C-alpha positions as CSV (number, residue, x, y, z in Angstrom):
1,M,69.6,65.3,-279.0
2,I,72.4,65.9,-281.5
3,P,75.3,63.4,-281.5
4,L,78.7,65.0,-281.8
5,R,81.0,61.9,-281.7
6,D,81.4,58.5,-280.0
7,T,84.1,57.4,-277.7
8,I,85.3,54.4,-279.7
9,R,88.1,55.0,-282.2
10,S,88.4,52.7,-285.2
11,R,91.6,50.8,-285.8
12,H,91.4,50.9,-289.6
13,F,90.6,53.6,-292.1
14,P,86.8,53.2,-292.9
15,V,87.1,52.9,-296.7
16,V,83.5,51.8,-297.3
17,T,82.0,54.4,-294.9
18,W,83.7,57.2,-296.8
19,L,82.7,55.6,-300.1
20,L,79.1,55.6,-299.0
21,L,79.4,59.2,-297.9
22,G,80.8,60.1,-301.3
23,V,78.2,58.3,-303.3
24,N,75.4,59.9,-301.3
25,A,77.0,63.3,-301.7
26,V,77.3,62.9,-305.5
27,V,73.7,61.9,-305.9
28,F,72.5,64.7,-303.6
29,I,74.5,67.3,-305.6
30,F,73.0,65.9,-308.8
31,Q,69.5,66.4,-307.3
32,L,70.3,70.0,-306.4
33,M,71.3,70.6,-310.0
34,L,67.9,69.5,-311.3
35,G,65.0,71.8,-311.9
36,P,61.7,71.3,-310.0
37,D,60.1,69.2,-312.8
38,D,63.2,67.2,-313.5
39,L,63.7,66.5,-309.8
40,E,60.1,65.3,-309.4
41,G,60.6,63.0,-312.3
42,F,63.9,61.7,-310.9
43,V,62.3,61.0,-307.6
44,N,59.2,59.3,-309.1
45,I,61.5,57.0,-311.2
46,F,64.3,56.1,-308.7
47,A,62.6,56.4,-305.3
48,L,60.9,53.4,-303.8
49,V,57.1,53.4,-304.3
50,P,55.5,50.6,-302.2
51,A,52.5,50.2,-304.6
52,Q,54.9,49.5,-307.5
53,W,55.9,46.1,-306.1
54,A,52.7,44.6,-307.6
55,K,52.8,46.6,-310.9
56,N,56.5,46.3,-311.8
57,P,58.3,44.0,-309.4
58,L,61.6,44.1,-311.3
59,W,61.9,47.9,-311.2
60,F,60.7,47.8,-307.6
61,I,63.7,45.8,-306.7
62,V,66.0,48.3,-308.5
63,T,64.4,51.2,-306.6
64,V,65.0,49.4,-303.3
65,F,68.7,50.0,-303.9
66,T,68.6,53.4,-305.7
67,S,66.3,55.0,-303.1
68,M,68.8,54.5,-300.3
69,F,71.2,57.0,-302.0
70,M,68.6,59.8,-302.4
71,H,67.6,62.5,-300.0
72,A,64.8,65.0,-299.7
73,G,66.7,68.1,-298.6
74,W,69.7,69.5,-296.8
75,F,68.6,68.5,-293.3
76,H,67.7,65.0,-294.4
77,F,71.1,64.6,-296.1
78,L,73.3,66.1,-293.5
79,S,71.7,64.4,-290.5
80,N,72.0,61.0,-292.2
81,M,75.6,61.5,-293.3
82,W,76.6,62.8,-289.9
83,T,75.1,59.8,-288.2
84,L,76.8,57.4,-290.7
85,F,80.1,59.3,-290.1
86,I,79.9,58.8,-286.3
87,F,78.8,55.2,-286.1
88,G,79.8,53.6,-289.4
89,D,83.6,53.5,-289.0
90,N,83.4,51.3,-285.8
91,V,80.9,48.8,-287.3
92,E,83.1,48.6,-290.5
93,D,86.1,48.0,-288.2
94,R,84.4,44.9,-286.9
95,M,83.0,43.6,-290.2
96,G,85.7,44.4,-292.7
97,P,85.0,46.3,-295.9
98,I,83.1,43.6,-297.8
99,G,81.1,42.4,-294.9
100,Y,80.2,45.9,-293.9
101,L,79.1,46.9,-297.4
102,S,76.9,43.8,-297.7
103,F,75.5,44.4,-294.3
104,Y,74.7,48.1,-295.1
105,L,72.9,47.3,-298.4
106,L,70.9,44.5,-296.9
107,S,69.9,46.7,-294.0
108,G,68.6,49.2,-296.5
109,V,66.8,46.4,-298.4
110,T,65.1,45.2,-295.2
111,A,64.1,48.7,-294.4
112,G,62.4,49.2,-297.7
113,L,60.7,45.9,-297.7
114,L,59.2,46.4,-294.2
115,Q,58.0,49.9,-295.2
116,T,56.3,48.3,-298.2
117,F,54.8,45.5,-296.1
118,I,53.3,48.0,-293.7
119,E,51.9,50.3,-296.5
120,P,51.7,48.0,-299.6
121,F,49.4,50.3,-301.6
122,S,51.1,53.6,-300.8
123,L,52.0,55.8,-303.8
124,I,54.2,58.1,-301.7
125,P,57.9,57.8,-302.8
126,V,60.3,56.6,-300.1
127,L,63.9,57.7,-300.2
128,G,66.9,58.2,-298.0
129,A,69.8,56.3,-296.4
130,S,68.0,56.3,-293.0
131,G,67.0,52.6,-293.2
132,A,70.5,51.4,-294.0
133,I,72.0,53.6,-291.4
134,A,69.5,52.3,-288.8
135,G,71.0,48.9,-289.4
136,V,74.4,50.3,-288.6
137,L,73.0,51.7,-285.4
138,G,71.4,48.4,-284.4
139,A,74.7,46.6,-284.9
140,Y,76.6,49.4,-283.0
141,M,74.4,49.1,-280.0
142,L,75.3,45.4,-279.5
143,L,78.9,45.5,-280.7
144,F,79.9,48.5,-278.5
145,P,77.7,48.3,-275.4
146,R,80.2,50.3,-273.3
147,A,80.6,53.1,-275.8
148,R,79.3,56.6,-275.0
149,V,77.9,59.2,-277.4
150,V,78.9,62.8,-276.8
151,T,75.5,64.5,-277.3
152,I,74.2,68.1,-277.4
153,V,71.1,68.3,-275.3
154,P,69.0,71.5,-275.0
155,I,67.9,72.3,-271.4
156,F,65.7,75.3,-271.1
157,F,67.2,76.9,-274.3
158,I,70.7,76.2,-273.0
159,F,72.7,73.7,-275.0
160,T,75.0,71.5,-273.1
161,T,76.8,68.2,-273.8
162,F,76.5,64.8,-272.1
163,N,78.3,61.5,-272.5
164,I,75.3,59.3,-272.9
165,P,75.8,55.5,-273.0
166,A,75.3,54.2,-276.5
167,V,72.8,51.6,-275.3
168,I,70.6,54.3,-273.8
169,Y,71.0,56.7,-276.7
170,L,70.3,54.2,-279.4
171,G,67.6,52.4,-277.3
172,F,65.7,55.7,-276.8
173,W,66.1,56.4,-280.5
174,F,64.6,53.1,-281.5
175,I,61.7,53.4,-279.0
176,S,60.8,56.8,-280.4
177,Q,60.8,55.4,-284.0
178,L,58.6,52.5,-282.9
179,F,56.0,54.7,-281.3
180,S,56.0,57.1,-284.2
181,G,55.6,54.2,-286.6
182,L,52.6,52.9,-284.8
183,A,51.1,56.3,-284.7
184,A,51.6,56.8,-288.4
185,I,50.0,53.6,-289.7
186,G,47.3,54.4,-292.2
187,S,48.5,58.0,-292.7
188,A,47.9,59.1,-296.3
189,I,50.3,62.0,-296.3
190,G,54.0,62.1,-296.7
191,G,56.5,62.3,-293.9
192,I,59.1,60.1,-292.3
193,A,59.2,56.4,-293.2
194,W,59.3,55.2,-289.6
195,W,59.0,51.6,-290.5
196,A,62.0,51.7,-292.7
197,H,64.0,52.9,-289.7
198,I,62.5,50.1,-287.5
199,G,63.2,47.4,-290.1
200,G,66.8,48.5,-290.6
201,F,67.5,48.7,-286.9
202,L,66.0,45.3,-286.2
203,F,68.0,43.8,-289.1
204,G,71.2,45.3,-287.5
205,L,70.3,43.9,-284.1
206,I,69.6,40.4,-285.3
207,M,71.8,39.8,-288.3
208,H,75.0,41.8,-287.5
209,R,76.8,38.7,-286.0
210,F,76.7,37.0,-289.4
211,F,78.8,39.8,-291.0
212,L,81.5,40.0,-288.4
213,W,85.1,39.7,-289.7
214,R,87.1,37.1,-287.9
215,P,90.9,36.6,-288.6
216,K,91.9,33.2,-289.8
217,P,92.5,31.2,-286.6
218,L,96.1,30.2,-285.8
219,P,96.8,26.4,-286.2
220,Q,96.7,24.5,-282.9
221,P,100.2,23.4,-282.0
222,S,99.1,19.8,-281.3
223,N,98.0,19.4,-284.9
224,Y,101.4,20.1,-286.4
225,Y,104.1,19.5,-283.8
226,R,104.6,18.7,-280.1
227,V,105.8,21.2,-277.6
228,I,108.3,19.9,-275.0
229,D,108.4,21.8,-271.7
230,V,111.8,21.7,-270.2
231,P,112.0,22.4,-266.5
232,P,114.1,25.6,-265.7
233,E,116.8,23.6,-263.9
234,E,117.4,21.4,-266.9
235,T,117.8,24.2,-269.4
236,Q,121.1,24.2,-271.3
237,W,122.8,27.5,-272.2
């Protein structure tokens, strides 16, 4: 299933979402400019390596952040950025720029830490914005339960579109990640960091409420003055 768009329109321009798209694009272009050896060295230095948490914990913390702005190829990059473009603006709308940026980064941190907890001795570099974006998806599912996702679905080699409820679309996505993660435990080969997706999504589900932007409440009239209701027949003109 390929999402095309959602049915919720944001009320404000998503500054942080576009900033994140831009930073990811700059880093990806930089990766494309590197030769094979330089790219391998760049990945080994700045991607998250779970086994490094015990050897060099300070640099491990740095890579928890740097890894979420790196990607392994065109499909990895485009699919992540497209998903962020579709769902990120609405979540930012509810959280505000500062809250949303904090939420996004902490979703990515949680994703990296859970992946490390599941495979603490792995030497396979972990990179990508998927964990942070998974947090956005988790928040979206609860913040916009009535939204729908316009999705391309192949049926017998014929592509058609459906308006799928966001709860069903994102719920199915999470279940697929969970089963894939359970099946991949103990795997010694590279692939998709399923548990990073799971960790980010669960963080979004549970913690999104603490990042919501709320306008400053209006003062209650009784605290500052009294309101006198005058019956219509006694009104003076």
